[in-house]
C-alpha positions, 0 to 999 in steps of 0.5 A, a space after each residue: 781893917 781885919 786881915 786873915 792870911 793863909 800860908 804854907 800851901 804848895 805842891 806835894 806828892 801823894 803821901 807827903 805833908 804840908 803845914 798851913 798857917 793862918 794869921 789874923 790882925 785888926 780884929 777890932 773890938 774882940 781878941 783873937 781868942 774870942 774867935 773859933 777858927 776853921 779851915 775850909 777848902 774848895 776844889 775845882 768844880 766843887 762846893 766849898 766844904 769845911 775841913 776842920 774847926 777849933 774852938 776859941 780855947 782849943 779844947 774842942 776840934 772838929 774834922 770832916 770824915 775824909 781827913 780824920 786821922 790825917 789832919 790836925 788843927 791847932 792854935 796859939 792865941 798869943 801868936 794869933 795863929 792857927 795851923 792845919 797840919 796835913 799828913 798822908 796827903 791824897 790827890 783828892 785833898 787838892 783844893 784852895 784852902 781858906 782860913 775863917 774866923 767866927 764868933 757865933 756858935 749858933 750853927 754847925 761848925 762847917 756852916 760857912 754862913 756864920 763865919 765873919 772873916 775869910 782869908 784869900 786862900 792858899 793852894 794845895 796841890 797833891 800829885 799822884 
């Protein structure tokens, strides 16, 4: 059974930092490094949006404009883990953050339709 589990969310003041982690297990038939990994977020009353993505070998990363220069995605294939380092947090970053895995590269990185596995999410709340 495939499991994707996020951790590291919490309550932080504006300007603070959090480091989200995502671990996977049970990716049968394929290895962790066969998957591109991404972070999405969904704020109350808003659609889910792609925040960042990293290719299977970490060579290429993508970010939504609103987090560029503040967030950094990284991965360690040996540990089957991907991180999202979030700095200079703003109240508008408040959302449930989801980790997702995909094999296909057919669509844009932030098109959630191509993601095969999702975690249950971790809440990030930034107070002003």
